[in-house]
C-alpha positions in Angstrom: 22.4 68.3 75.7 22.1 66.6 72.0 25.5 66.3 71.7 25.8 64.2 74.7 22.9 62.5 74.9 23.3 60.8 71.6 26.3 58.5 72.4 24.3 57.8 75.6 21.4 57.1 74.0 22.6 54.9 71.3 25.1 52.8 73.5 21.5 52.2 75.3 19.9 51.6 72.1 22.1 49.3 70.9 22.2 47.3 74.0 18.2 46.3 73.8 18.3 43.2 72.7 15.1 44.2 71.1 16.4 47.1 69.1 19.7 46.2 68.3 18.4 44.5 65.1 17.6 47.5 63.8 20.7 49.1 63.8 22.2 45.6 62.6 23.1 47.0 59.3 23.4 51.0 60.1 26.5 53.0 59.6 27.0 54.5 63.0 28.6 57.7 62.2 25.6 58.6 59.6 22.4 57.3 62.3 24.4 59.4 64.8 24.4 63.0 62.6 21.3 62.2 61.5 19.9 61.6 64.9 21.8 64.8 65.8 19.7 66.8 63.1 16.6 65.0 63.8 16.9 66.2 68.0 17.9 69.3 66.7 14.9 70.3 64.5 12.2 68.3 66.8 13.5 70.7 69.4 13.2 73.9 68.0 17.1 74.5 67.1 18.7 75.9 64.7 19.8 72.8 63.1 17.9 71.3 59.8 16.8 67.7 59.3 18.4 66.6 55.5 17.6 63.4 56.1 14.5 61.4 54.3 11.1 61.2 56.0 10.6 59.1 58.9 7.8 57.5 57.6 10.7 56.7 54.6 13.3 55.7 56.3 11.3 53.5 58.6 8.9 51.9 56.2 8.4 48.4 56.0 11.4 47.7 58.8 9.0 45.9 61.8 9.2 48.6 64.0 6.0 48.6 66.6 4.4 50.9 68.8 6.2 48.4 71.4 9.4 48.8 70.0 8.6 52.5 69.6 8.1 52.6 73.2 11.4 50.9 73.9 13.2 53.5 72.2 11.6 56.6 74.4 11.9 54.8 77.4 15.6 54.5 77.4 15.6 58.5 75.5 13.4 59.3 79.1 16.5 57.3 80.9 19.4 58.6 79.2 18.1 62.8 79.8 17.2 61.9 83.3 21.1 60.8 83.9 23.0 63.1 82.1 21.1 65.7 84.4 18.0 67.3 81.7 15.0 68.3 84.5 11.8 66.2 84.1 9.8 68.6 83.8 12.5 69.1 80.0 12.3 65.4 79.8 9.0 65.3 79.6 8.7 68.5 76.9 11.2 66.3 74.5 9.3 62.6 75.3 6.3 64.8 73.8 8.1 65.9 71.3 9.4 62.8 70.1 6.3 61.2 70.8 4.3 63.4 67.9 6.6 61.0 65.4 5.2 57.5 66.6 3.1 57.1 63.9 5.6 58.4 61.0 8.2 55.7 62.7 5.3 52.9 63.4 3.6 53.4 60.3 0.2 53.0 62.8 -2.4 55.1 64.3 -2.0 55.6 67.8 
C-alpha cells in the first residue's frame, strides 16, 4: 500500500498551491524515501524511520493547522482512490493525526 500511495499522494500535495511551496527546495527522491519510512513506522510496519525528528524537520517552516489539514485531506483522498477501505483509511488518518503537534509546533 505505501509504495503505491507515496507517488500518488505527493502528486496531489505538489499540485496544491498552498502546500507546494513547502517542498520547493526538497529533493523528491529523499522526500519519498523519508515518507516511505515514516508511513511504514507510523503504521506499525517493519521499516524504521531514520530521519530527523518531525518537530526538528518542520520547525520554523510556518506549517499551520490549516496546512496540516490540507495534507491530511490529500492523504485521505489518495488512500480511498487506491482502494484502501474506509475503515483502514480512518485508522491511517487517526494515526497520522497524532503527529500534528510535532509538525505544526502547536497544541491541538
